[in-house]
N, C-alpha and C positions, 0 to 999 in steps of 0.2 A: 895294574894290580888286580889279579883275579885268581880265584881258586875254583877250578871246575872239576866236577866228577861226572863220569859217564860210565855206563855199563853197556858193553857190546858183546855180541855173540862171539864165541871162540871158534872162528872159521877154520883154524889150523887143525883142531881136533874133532870138529863136527858136532860138538855138544858142549854144554856149559857156557859160562860167561866170564868176561874179564871186567874188573873194576879198574878204571884208569883215572887217576887224579893228577891234575896239572896245576902248578902255581907259577904265575907269570910266564906261561908258555913252556915251563920245564916240567917234564914228567917226574913226579915225586912218589907215586904209588902205582904199582901194577900188580894186581892180585888175581889169580885164577881160582875159580871155584872147583874146576875139574870134576864137577859132579853131574852125572846123568840124573834126571829127575827122580828115578826110582832109587838112586843111591844116597840121596840127601837124607840126613837124619840128625837127631840131636847129638850124635856122637862125632860129627865132623868138627874139625878144629877151626873155629871162626874167631879165635882169640886175637887175631891181628886187627879186627874191626875197631875195638876200643881205641887203640893207639892211632889208627887212621883218622878216626873222628876227632881225637884230641889234637892231632897235627893240623887238621883242617881248621879247627877252632883257633889254634895259635896263629896260623897263617892269616886268618881273618882279622884277628886283633892287631897283628903286625901291619897289615894293609891299612886298617883304620888309623893307627898311630901315624903311619907314613903320610897318609892323606891329610891329616890334621897339620903335621909339620910343613908339608908342601904348601898348604894354603895359609899357613901362619895363624891357625885358629887355636883358641884356648878351650879347654873343656875337659870333662871327665868322661870315661867310658861308662 
């Protein structure tokens, strides 16, 4: 059980970056910024970030609950 996030250079386009999130070895998010440094501004659409963070949080809670069940532990989050 793990949720991992990494940011890698977008080699295909030669600029920008890719945010890749995996949960239990399954790719769940792949977002491209497609932005050259001089193009990034407050007008770019980064609205997907909020949901990506909420999904990561939910995955962490799910992993926590699964771990407690697996070990037969009692407790509250």
